[in-house]
Each structure stands twice: as C-alpha cells, then as structure tokens.
The first five atom37 places (N, CA, C, CB, O) and aatype in JSON, in Angstrom:
{
  "aatype": [12, 0, 5, 1, 6, 16, 2, 14, 2, 13, 12, 2, 7, 19, 14, 6, 10, 10, 9, 10, 1, 10, 10, 5, 5, 11, 6, 12, 18, 7, 18, 6, 9, 19, 5, 0, 9, 1, 3, 1, 16, 3, 0, 19, 9, 0, 19, 7, 6, 7, 19, 19, 18, 14, 19, 10, 8, 0, 10, 6, 15, 3, 7, 0, 10, 11, 15, 1, 1, 1, 9, 19, 15, 15, 1, 15, 1, 9, 18, 18, 15, 19, 16, 14, 0, 7, 15, 1, 1, 10, 0, 3, 10, 15, 1, 16, 17, 16, 7, 10, 16, 16, 0, 9, 5, 16, 12, 10, 16, 7, 7, 1, 8, 3, 6, 0, 9, 14],
  "atom_mask": [
    [1, 1, 1, 1, 1],
    [1, 1, 1, 1, 1],
    [1, 1, 1, 1, 1],
    [1, 1, 1, 1, 1],
    [1, 1, 1, 1, 1],
    [1, 1, 1, 1, 1],
    [1, 1, 1, 1, 1],
    [1, 1, 1, 1, 1],
    [1, 1, 1, 1, 1],
    [1, 1, 1, 1, 1],
    [1, 1, 1, 1, 1],
    [1, 1, 1, 1, 1],
    [1, 1, 1, 0, 1],
    [1, 1, 1, 1, 1],
    [1, 1, 1, 1, 1],
    [1, 1, 1, 1, 1],
    [1, 1, 1, 1, 1],
    [1, 1, 1, 1, 1],
    [1, 1, 1, 1, 1],
    [1, 1, 1, 1, 1],
    [1, 1, 1, 1, 1],
    [1, 1, 1, 1, 1],
    [1, 1, 1, 1, 1],
    [1, 1, 1, 1, 1],
    [1, 1, 1, 1, 1],
    [1, 1, 1, 1, 1],
    [1, 1, 1, 1, 1],
    [1, 1, 1, 1, 1],
    [1, 1, 1, 1, 1],
    [1, 1, 1, 0, 1],
    [1, 1, 1, 1, 1],
    [1, 1, 1, 1, 1],
    [1, 1, 1, 1, 1],
    [1, 1, 1, 1, 1],
    [1, 1, 1, 1, 1],
    [1, 1, 1, 1, 1],
    [1, 1, 1, 1, 1],
    [1, 1, 1, 1, 1],
    [1, 1, 1, 1, 1],
    [1, 1, 1, 1, 1],
    [1, 1, 1, 1, 1],
    [1, 1, 1, 1, 1],
    [1, 1, 1, 1, 1],
    [1, 1, 1, 1, 1],
    [1, 1, 1, 1, 1],
    [1, 1, 1, 1, 1],
    [1, 1, 1, 1, 1],
    [1, 1, 1, 0, 1],
    [1, 1, 1, 1, 1],
    [1, 1, 1, 0, 1],
    [1, 1, 1, 1, 1],
    [1, 1, 1, 1, 1],
    [1, 1, 1, 1, 1],
    [1, 1, 1, 1, 1],
    [1, 1, 1, 1, 1],
    [1, 1, 1, 1, 1],
    [1, 1, 1, 1, 1],
    [1, 1, 1, 1, 1],
    [1, 1, 1, 1, 1],
    [1, 1, 1, 1, 1],
    [1, 1, 1, 1, 1],
    [1, 1, 1, 1, 1],
    [1, 1, 1, 0, 1],
    [1, 1, 1, 1, 1],
    [1, 1, 1, 1, 1],
    [1, 1, 1, 1, 1],
    [1, 1, 1, 1, 1],
    [1, 1, 1, 1, 1],
    [1, 1, 1, 1, 1],
    [1, 1, 1, 1, 1],
    [1, 1, 1, 1, 1],
    [1, 1, 1, 1, 1],
    [1, 1, 1, 1, 1],
    [1, 1, 1, 1, 1],
    [1, 1, 1, 1, 1],
    [1, 1, 1, 1, 1],
    [1, 1, 1, 1, 1],
    [1, 1, 1, 1, 1],
    [1, 1, 1, 1, 1],
    [1, 1, 1, 1, 1],
    [1, 1, 1, 1, 1],
    [1, 1, 1, 1, 1],
    [1, 1, 1, 1, 1],
    [1, 1, 1, 1, 1],
    [1, 1, 1, 1, 1],
    [1, 1, 1, 0, 1],
    [1, 1, 1, 1, 1],
    [1, 1, 1, 1, 1],
    [1, 1, 1, 1, 1],
    [1, 1, 1, 1, 1],
    [1, 1, 1, 1, 1],
    [1, 1, 1, 1, 1],
    [1, 1, 1, 1, 1],
    [1, 1, 1, 1, 1],
    [1, 1, 1, 1, 1],
    [1, 1, 1, 1, 1],
    [1, 1, 1, 1, 1],
    [1, 1, 1, 1, 1],
    [1, 1, 1, 0, 1],
    [1, 1, 1, 1, 1],
    [1, 1, 1, 1, 1],
    [1, 1, 1, 1, 1],
    [1, 1, 1, 1, 1],
    [1, 1, 1, 1, 1],
    [1, 1, 1, 1, 1],
    [1, 1, 1, 1, 1],
    [1, 1, 1, 1, 1],
    [1, 1, 1, 1, 1],
    [1, 1, 1, 1, 1],
    [1, 1, 1, 0, 1],
    [1, 1, 1, 0, 1],
    [1, 1, 1, 1, 1],
    [1, 1, 1, 1, 1],
    [1, 1, 1, 1, 1],
    [1, 1, 1, 1, 1],
    [1, 1, 1, 1, 1],
    [1, 1, 1, 1, 1],
    [1, 1, 1, 1, 1]
  ],
  "atom_positions": [
    [[173.22, 64.82, 165.47], [172.28, 65.1, 164.42], [170.91, 65.31, 165.04], [172.27, 63.97, 163.38], [170.47, 64.51, 165.87]],
    [[170.22, 66.36, 164.64], [168.89, 66.65, 165.17], [167.87, 65.67, 164.6], [168.47, 68.11, 164.83], [167.93, 65.29, 163.42]],
    [[166.96, 65.27, 165.44], [165.92, 64.34, 164.99], [164.93, 65.08, 164.1], [165.19, 63.67, 166.19], [164.47, 66.17, 164.44]],
    [[164.61, 64.48, 162.98], [163.67, 65.1, 162.05], [162.26, 64.65, 162.36], [164.03, 64.76, 160.61], [162.03, 63.52, 162.79]],
    [[161.33, 65.56, 162.14], [159.93, 65.22, 162.32], [159.46, 64.45, 161.1], [159.07, 66.5, 162.55], [159.75, 64.84, 159.97]],
    [[158.75, 63.37, 161.31], [158.25, 62.57, 160.19], [156.74, 62.54, 160.22], [158.82, 61.14, 160.24], [156.11, 62.88, 161.22]],
    [[156.18, 62.13, 159.11], [154.72, 62.0, 159.03], [154.29, 60.74, 159.76], [154.25, 61.97, 157.56], [154.99, 59.73, 159.73]],
    [[153.12, 60.8, 160.42], [152.61, 59.57, 161.03], [152.18, 58.6, 159.93], [151.43, 59.87, 161.98], [152.08, 58.98, 158.76]],
    [[151.94, 57.39, 160.3], [151.45, 56.4, 159.34], [150.05, 56.84, 158.91], [151.43, 54.94, 159.96], [149.06, 56.56, 159.59]],
    [[149.98, 57.54, 157.79], [148.73, 58.18, 157.4], [147.61, 57.21, 157.08], [148.97, 59.03, 156.21], [146.45, 57.58, 157.19]],
    [[147.9, 56.01, 156.71], [146.83, 55.06, 156.4], [146.04, 54.7, 157.65], [147.41, 53.79, 155.77], [144.87, 54.32, 157.55]],
    [[146.64, 54.81, 158.83], [145.91, 54.55, 160.06], [144.74, 55.5, 160.23], [146.84, 54.65, 161.25], [143.74, 55.13, 160.86]],
    [[144.83, 56.7, 159.7], [143.76, 57.69, 159.86], [142.65, 57.59, 158.84], [0.0, 0.0, 0.0], [141.64, 58.28, 158.96]],
    [[142.81, 56.75, 157.83], [141.81, 56.67, 156.76], [140.45, 56.18, 157.28], [142.29, 55.74, 155.66], [139.45, 56.83, 156.98]],
    [[140.37, 55.09, 158.04], [139.05, 54.68, 158.53], [138.38, 55.76, 159.38], [139.19, 53.41, 159.35], [137.17, 55.98, 159.27]],
    [[139.15, 56.44, 160.21], [138.59, 57.51, 161.04], [138.01, 58.61, 160.16], [139.67, 58.09, 161.98], [136.89, 59.08, 160.41]],
    [[138.75, 59.03, 159.16], [138.29, 60.07, 158.24], [137.0, 59.64, 157.54], [139.38, 60.38, 157.2], [136.04, 60.41, 157.48]],
    [[136.97, 58.43, 157.01], [135.8, 57.96, 156.28], [134.59, 57.8, 157.2], [136.11, 56.64, 155.6], [133.47, 58.15, 156.83]],
    [[134.82, 57.29, 158.39], [133.72, 57.1, 159.34], [133.13, 58.45, 159.75], [134.21, 56.34, 160.59], [131.91, 58.61, 159.76]],
    [[133.97, 59.4, 160.08], [133.46, 60.72, 160.45], [132.69, 61.36, 159.3], [134.61, 61.64, 160.87], [131.65, 61.98, 159.52]],
    [[133.19, 61.21, 158.09], [132.49, 61.78, 156.92], [131.12, 61.15, 156.74], [133.33, 61.59, 155.65], [130.14, 61.86, 156.52]],
    [[131.05, 59.83, 156.83], [129.75, 59.16, 156.69], [128.78, 59.6, 157.78], [129.94, 57.64, 156.74], [127.61, 59.88, 157.5]],
    [[129.27, 59.65, 159.0], [128.39, 59.99, 160.12], [128.02, 61.47, 160.15], [129.04, 59.61, 161.43], [127.06, 61.86, 160.81]],
    [[128.78, 62.29, 159.44], [128.4, 63.69, 159.31], [127.12, 63.8, 158.46], [129.56, 64.52, 158.68], [126.33, 64.72, 158.64]],
    [[126.95, 62.87, 157.54], [125.8, 62.88, 156.64], [124.54, 62.33, 157.3], [126.11, 62.09, 155.39], [123.45, 62.85, 157.09]],
    [[124.7, 61.26, 158.11], [123.56, 60.68, 158.82], [124.06, 59.71, 159.87], [122.6, 59.98, 157.84], [125.18, 59.2, 159.78]],
    [[123.23, 59.44, 160.87], [123.64, 58.48, 161.88], [123.55, 57.08, 161.29], [122.76, 58.6, 163.16], [122.68, 56.78, 160.47]],
    [[124.47, 56.23, 161.72], [124.56, 54.88, 161.18], [125.02, 53.93, 162.28], [125.54, 54.82, 159.97], [125.55, 54.36, 163.3]],
    [[124.8, 52.64, 162.07], [125.33, 51.62, 162.97], [126.54, 50.98, 162.32], [124.24, 50.55, 163.33], [126.78, 51.16, 161.12]],
    [[127.31, 50.22, 163.1], [128.6, 49.71, 162.67], [128.63, 48.98, 161.35], [0.0, 0.0, 0.0], [129.39, 49.34, 160.45]],
    [[127.8, 47.96, 161.21], [127.85, 47.18, 159.97], [127.4, 48.02, 158.78], [126.97, 45.92, 160.09], [127.89, 47.82, 157.66]],
    [[126.51, 48.94, 159.0], [126.07, 49.85, 157.94], [127.24, 50.71, 157.46], [124.91, 50.75, 158.45], [127.35, 51.02, 156.27]],
    [[128.11, 51.1, 158.38], [129.3, 51.87, 158.04], [130.25, 51.02, 157.19], [130.02, 52.37, 159.31], [130.79, 51.5, 156.19]],
    [[130.46, 49.78, 157.6], [131.31, 48.85, 156.84], [130.82, 48.76, 155.4], [131.32, 47.43, 157.5], [131.6, 48.89, 154.46]],
    [[129.54, 48.55, 155.23], [128.94, 48.42, 153.89], [129.03, 49.73, 153.1], [127.48, 48.0, 154.0], [129.32, 49.71, 151.9]],
    [[128.79, 50.85, 153.77], [128.83, 52.15, 153.08], [130.23, 52.47, 152.56], [128.36, 53.26, 154.02], [130.37, 52.99, 151.46]],
    [[131.25, 52.17, 153.35], [132.62, 52.41, 152.89], [132.92, 51.55, 151.66], [133.65, 52.11, 154.02], [133.47, 52.04, 150.68]],
    [[132.56, 50.3, 151.72], [132.78, 49.39, 150.59], [132.01, 49.89, 149.35], [132.35, 47.94, 150.96], [132.57, 49.96, 148.26]],
    [[130.74, 50.22, 149.53], [129.9, 50.63, 148.41], [130.35, 51.96, 147.8], [128.45, 50.75, 148.87], [130.43, 52.09, 146.58]],
    [[130.64, 52.93, 148.64], [130.96, 54.27, 148.14], [132.36, 54.37, 147.56], [130.8, 55.27, 149.24], [132.68, 55.35, 146.88]],
    [[133.21, 53.39, 147.82], [134.55, 53.39, 147.22], [134.67, 52.3, 146.15], [135.63, 53.18, 148.31], [135.77, 51.98, 145.72]],
    [[133.54, 51.75, 145.73], [133.54, 50.65, 144.76], [134.48, 49.53, 145.19], [133.94, 51.16, 143.38], [135.18, 48.94, 144.37]],
    [[134.49, 49.24, 146.48], [135.27, 48.17, 147.1], [136.79, 48.39, 147.01], [134.92, 46.85, 146.45], [137.56, 47.47, 147.27]],
    [[137.22, 49.59, 146.64], [138.65, 49.89, 146.66], [139.12, 49.9, 148.11], [138.94, 51.26, 145.96], [140.22, 49.45, 148.43]],
    [[138.27, 50.43, 148.98], [138.55, 50.4, 150.41], [137.51, 49.5, 151.05], [138.55, 51.84, 151.05], [136.31, 49.77, 150.96]],
    [[137.96, 48.46, 151.69], [137.06, 47.53, 152.38], [137.63, 47.29, 153.77], [136.9, 46.18, 151.58], [138.67, 46.65, 153.93]],
    [[136.94, 47.81, 154.76], [137.35, 47.61, 156.14], [136.31, 46.73, 156.81], [137.51, 48.97, 156.9], [135.12, 46.81, 156.51]],
    [[136.76, 45.9, 157.7], [135.86, 45.01, 158.4], [135.39, 45.6, 159.71], [0.0, 0.0, 0.0], [135.82, 46.69, 160.11]],
    [[134.52, 44.88, 160.37], [134.0, 45.31, 161.66], [135.12, 45.39, 162.69], [132.9, 44.35, 162.13], [135.06, 46.2, 163.62]],
    [[136.16, 44.55, 162.53], [137.29, 44.58, 163.45], [138.09, 45.86, 163.38], [0.0, 0.0, 0.0], [138.85, 46.17, 164.29]],
    [[137.93, 46.62, 162.3], [138.55, 47.93, 162.17], [137.57, 49.01, 162.6], [139.02, 48.18, 160.72], [137.93, 49.93, 163.34]],
    [[136.32, 48.9, 162.14], [135.34, 49.96, 162.36], [134.97, 50.12, 163.84], [134.09, 49.67, 161.56], [134.95, 51.25, 164.34]],
    [[134.68, 49.03, 164.53], [134.22, 49.17, 165.91], [135.26, 49.77, 166.85], [133.81, 47.82, 166.44], [134.91, 50.62, 167.67]],
    [[136.53, 49.38, 166.77], [137.51, 50.07, 167.63], [137.62, 51.57, 167.33], [138.88, 49.42, 167.46], [137.8, 52.37, 168.24]],
    [[137.51, 51.94, 166.05], [137.55, 53.36, 165.7], [136.32, 54.07, 166.27], [137.63, 53.55, 164.15], [136.45, 55.16, 166.83]],
    [[135.15, 53.47, 166.12], [133.93, 54.06, 166.69], [134.06, 54.26, 168.2], [132.71, 53.17, 166.38], [133.73, 55.32, 168.72]],
    [[134.54, 53.24, 168.89], [134.67, 53.33, 170.35], [135.69, 54.39, 170.76], [135.07, 51.97, 170.93], [135.47, 55.12, 171.73]],
    [[136.79, 54.48, 170.02], [137.81, 55.5, 170.32], [137.26, 56.9, 170.07], [139.07, 55.27, 169.48], [137.48, 57.81, 170.87]],
    [[136.56, 57.09, 168.96], [135.98, 58.4, 168.65], [134.93, 58.79, 169.69], [135.36, 58.39, 167.24], [134.83, 59.96, 170.07]],
    [[134.16, 57.82, 170.13], [133.16, 58.11, 171.15], [133.84, 58.48, 172.48], [132.21, 56.89, 171.35], [133.42, 59.41, 173.16]],
    [[134.89, 57.75, 172.85], [135.64, 58.05, 174.07], [136.25, 59.44, 174.03], [136.74, 57.01, 174.29], [136.34, 60.12, 175.06]],
    [[136.67, 59.86, 172.84], [137.26, 61.18, 172.67], [136.22, 62.3, 172.56], [138.13, 61.19, 171.44], [136.58, 63.48, 172.52]],
    [[134.95, 61.94, 172.53], [133.89, 62.95, 172.43], [133.56, 63.38, 171.02], [0.0, 0.0, 0.0], [132.8, 64.33, 170.82]],
    [[134.12, 62.69, 170.02], [133.86, 63.04, 168.62], [132.55, 62.44, 168.12], [135.01, 62.57, 167.73], [131.96, 62.93, 167.15]],
    [[132.09, 61.39, 168.78], [130.83, 60.74, 168.42], [129.97, 60.55, 169.66], [131.09, 59.38, 167.74], [130.47, 60.52, 170.79]],
    [[128.68, 60.44, 169.42], [127.76, 60.01, 170.48], [126.98, 58.84, 169.92], [126.8, 61.19, 170.94], [126.85, 58.68, 168.71]],
    [[126.46, 58.02, 170.81], [125.72, 56.84, 170.36], [124.39, 56.75, 171.08], [126.55, 55.56, 170.59], [124.19, 57.33, 172.15]],
    [[123.49, 56.01, 170.45], [122.2, 55.73, 171.08], [121.72, 54.38, 170.57], [121.15, 56.85, 170.79], [121.93, 54.02, 169.41]],
    [[121.08, 53.66, 171.44], [120.55, 52.34, 171.09], [119.15, 52.52, 170.52], [120.54, 51.39, 172.32], [118.32, 53.25, 171.07]],
    [[118.9, 51.84, 169.4], [117.58, 51.86, 168.76], [117.18, 50.44, 168.42], [117.59, 52.75, 167.47], [118.01, 49.6, 168.1]],
    [[115.88, 50.2, 168.51], [115.32, 48.92, 168.08], [114.79, 49.11, 166.67], [114.2, 48.42, 169.07], [113.93, 49.96, 166.43]],
    [[115.31, 48.31, 165.74], [114.9, 48.37, 164.34], [114.59, 46.94, 163.9], [116.02, 49.03, 163.42], [115.45, 46.06, 163.98]],
    [[113.37, 46.72, 163.46], [112.94, 45.38, 163.03], [113.25, 44.34, 164.1], [113.62, 45.0, 161.7], [113.8, 43.28, 163.81]],
    [[112.9, 44.65, 165.32], [113.1, 43.78, 166.48], [114.57, 43.52, 166.81], [112.41, 42.46, 166.23], [114.88, 42.63, 167.61]],
    [[115.48, 44.29, 166.23], [116.91, 44.14, 166.52], [117.41, 45.41, 167.2], [117.72, 43.85, 165.22], [117.07, 46.52, 166.81]],
    [[118.2, 45.22, 168.22], [118.8, 46.34, 168.93], [120.11, 46.7, 168.24], [119.03, 46.01, 170.44], [120.98, 45.85, 168.04]],
    [[120.24, 47.97, 167.87], [121.46, 48.45, 167.21], [121.92, 49.73, 167.86], [121.22, 48.67, 165.69], [121.12, 50.51, 168.37]],
    [[123.22, 49.93, 167.85], [123.78, 51.17, 168.36], [124.1, 52.06, 167.17], [125.05, 50.92, 169.24], [124.91, 51.71, 166.31]],
    [[123.46, 53.21, 167.14], [123.66, 54.19, 166.08], [124.6, 55.29, 166.58], [122.31, 54.79, 165.61], [124.52, 55.72, 167.73]],
    [[125.49, 55.72, 165.69], [126.48, 56.73, 166.03], [126.22, 58.0, 165.21], [127.91, 56.2, 165.77], [125.77, 57.94, 164.07]],
    [[126.51, 59.13, 165.83], [126.41, 60.41, 165.12], [127.56, 61.32, 165.58], [125.02, 61.1, 165.38], [128.14, 61.11, 166.64]],
    [[127.86, 62.31, 164.76], [128.98, 63.2, 165.0], [128.58, 64.32, 165.96], [129.5, 63.8, 163.67], [127.49, 64.88, 165.86]],
    [[129.47, 64.63, 166.89], [129.3, 65.76, 167.79], [130.0, 66.98, 167.19], [129.87, 65.43, 169.21], [130.7, 66.86, 166.19]],
    [[129.81, 68.16, 167.78], [130.58, 69.32, 167.3], [132.09, 69.08, 167.33], [130.24, 70.56, 168.13], [132.81, 69.51, 166.43]],
    [[132.58, 68.39, 168.35], [134.02, 68.07, 168.41], [134.4, 67.15, 167.25], [134.37, 67.41, 169.77], [135.49, 67.27, 166.71]],
    [[133.52, 66.23, 166.88], [133.76, 65.34, 165.75], [133.8, 66.09, 164.44], [0.0, 0.0, 0.0], [134.58, 65.76, 163.55]],
    [[132.95, 67.1, 164.31], [132.96, 67.92, 163.09], [134.27, 68.67, 162.96], [131.78, 68.92, 163.09], [134.82, 68.79, 161.87]],
    [[134.78, 69.18, 164.08], [136.08, 69.87, 164.04], [137.2, 68.88, 163.7], [136.38, 70.56, 165.41], [138.11, 69.2, 162.93]],
    [[137.12, 67.7, 164.27], [138.13, 66.68, 163.98], [138.11, 66.29, 162.51], [137.91, 65.44, 164.86], [139.15, 66.12, 161.89]],
    [[136.91, 66.14, 161.96], [136.77, 65.83, 160.53], [137.38, 66.93, 159.68], [135.29, 65.63, 160.16], [138.08, 66.65, 158.71]],
    [[137.14, 68.18, 160.03], [137.71, 69.29, 159.27], [139.24, 69.25, 159.31], [137.2, 70.65, 159.81], [139.9, 69.46, 158.29]],
    [[139.81, 68.98, 160.49], [141.27, 68.89, 160.62], [141.82, 67.72, 159.8], [141.67, 68.72, 162.1], [142.8, 67.88, 159.07]],
    [[141.19, 66.56, 159.92], [141.64, 65.39, 159.17], [141.52, 65.62, 157.66], [140.84, 64.14, 159.57], [142.38, 65.2, 156.89]],
    [[140.46, 66.29, 157.24], [140.26, 66.56, 155.81], [141.35, 67.48, 155.27], [138.88, 67.2, 155.58], [141.86, 67.26, 154.18]],
    [[141.69, 68.49, 156.05], [142.78, 69.4, 155.62], [144.1, 68.64, 155.51], [142.93, 70.58, 156.62], [144.83, 68.8, 154.54]],
    [[144.39, 67.81, 156.5], [145.62, 67.03, 156.48], [145.64, 66.08, 155.29], [145.79, 66.23, 157.78], [146.64, 66.0, 154.58]],
    [[144.53, 65.37, 155.06], [144.45, 64.41, 153.97], [144.58, 65.12, 152.62], [143.13, 63.63, 154.03], [145.27, 64.62, 151.73]],
    [[143.94, 66.28, 152.46], [144.02, 67.03, 151.21], [145.45, 67.46, 150.94], [143.09, 68.25, 151.26], [145.92, 67.37, 149.8]],
    [[146.15, 67.93, 151.95], [147.56, 68.32, 151.79], [148.42, 67.13, 151.41], [0.0, 0.0, 0.0], [149.3, 67.24, 150.56]],
    [[148.16, 66.0, 152.04], [148.93, 64.8, 151.77], [148.69, 64.3, 150.34], [148.57, 63.7, 152.77], [149.64, 63.98, 149.63]],
    [[147.43, 64.24, 149.94], [147.15, 63.75, 148.59], [147.67, 64.71, 147.52], [145.64, 63.54, 148.41], [148.08, 64.27, 146.45]],
    [[147.65, 66.0, 147.81], [148.21, 66.97, 146.87], [149.71, 66.76, 146.72], [147.92, 68.41, 147.34], [150.24, 66.81, 145.61]],
    [[150.39, 66.52, 147.83], [151.84, 66.28, 147.78], [152.16, 65.0, 147.01], [152.42, 66.2, 149.2], [153.1, 64.97, 146.22]],
    [[151.39, 63.97, 147.24], [151.61, 62.7, 146.53], [151.35, 62.88, 145.04], [150.71, 61.58, 147.09], [152.12, 62.41, 144.21]],
    [[150.27, 63.56, 144.7], [149.94, 63.8, 143.29], [151.04, 64.62, 142.62], [148.58, 64.52, 143.16], [151.38, 64.37, 141.46]],
    [[151.59, 65.59, 143.32], [152.69, 66.39, 142.78], [153.88, 65.51, 142.46], [153.1, 67.5, 143.77], [154.51, 65.65, 141.41]],
    [[154.19, 64.6, 143.38], [155.31, 63.68, 143.14], [155.04, 62.77, 141.94], [155.57, 62.83, 144.39], [155.93, 62.54, 141.13]],
    [[153.83, 62.26, 141.83], [153.5, 61.33, 140.75], [153.45, 62.0, 139.39], [152.18, 60.67, 141.03], [153.68, 61.35, 138.37]],
    [[153.17, 63.29, 139.36], [153.07, 63.99, 138.08], [154.32, 64.78, 137.74], [151.88, 64.91, 138.09], [154.33, 65.57, 136.81]],
    [[155.38, 64.55, 138.52], [156.66, 65.16, 138.16], [156.91, 66.51, 138.75], [0.0, 0.0, 0.0], [157.7, 67.28, 138.21]],
    [[156.28, 66.84, 139.83], [156.51, 68.12, 140.46], [157.92, 68.23, 141.02], [0.0, 0.0, 0.0], [158.58, 67.21, 141.26]],
    [[158.39, 69.44, 141.22], [159.7, 69.74, 141.82], [160.86, 69.16, 141.03], [159.76, 69.21, 143.22], [161.71, 68.48, 141.6]],
    [[160.9, 69.41, 139.77], [162.02, 69.07, 138.9], [162.2, 67.58, 138.65], [163.28, 69.62, 139.48], [163.19, 67.19, 138.03]],
    [[161.3, 66.77, 139.1], [161.4, 65.33, 138.85], [160.49, 64.98, 137.68], [161.02, 64.5, 140.12], [159.52, 65.68, 137.38]],
    [[160.82, 63.89, 137.04], [159.95, 63.43, 135.97], [158.81, 62.61, 136.55], [160.75, 62.61, 134.93], [158.95, 62.0, 137.61]],
    [[157.71, 62.62, 135.87], [156.56, 61.85, 136.32], [156.9, 60.36, 136.32], [155.33, 62.13, 135.42], [157.69, 59.88, 135.5]],
    [[156.31, 59.66, 137.25], [156.48, 58.21, 137.31], [155.56, 57.6, 136.28], [156.19, 57.64, 138.75], [154.36, 57.89, 136.28]],
    [[156.09, 56.74, 135.37], [155.23, 56.18, 134.32], [154.17, 55.25, 134.88], [156.06, 55.44, 133.29], [153.37, 54.7, 134.12]]
  ]
}
C-alpha cells in the first residue's frame, strides 16, 4: 500500500503565523507579543513566553526575523521585526491557513454531500 501524504500538525504553526502577523505591523518584544495575542484574540488564544521565545529564536535563525536591543525606561529589551524572508513566510502560512480553515468550515457546514454538524 502506498503511503499517503498527511497534513502536518497545523496547530503547531499557529503561534508562528500570529507572531509574524503582529511583527509585520510593528516591531515588538517578547512579552508584548504574548499580551498582544491574548488581547487581539479576546483570550481565545493565550500563549506563554515558553511558546513565544522559542518561535522567535527559530524565526530569527531562519532569517525571517531580525532583532535589536533597545533600552526603554531603563530596561533592556530585544525587539523583533520581520525581514523580507519573513514577509514571504507569512504570505505562505496565510495561504495555507486560509485553505485549511476553508476546508474545515466546509465540513462543518455540510459541504460535499454531508450534513452540517449541529
């Protein structure tokens, strides 16, 4: 039997997608990103620093983000911003996420000869 291609665990990509989207709008530091995700999703999505910082470091290692240290109110913070490679990655992730959510919505509303789930 031929091995079938399956979808990756799509929830793993959600923090990356949200972080890139936020940083496309303005540069931010880690805890600010944590708060922005919570605030902008009305706490439906709440990720901690233990999720955000590894994603930030991975994106920076991949060249999708750049960082710079700034002193704000006598505190040193690392601010992150999106690079051109990060913008392309965000566009790819957005297309994938849009396709995925469309497919899920189709299933929930009874697409493809199935009845909608109550």
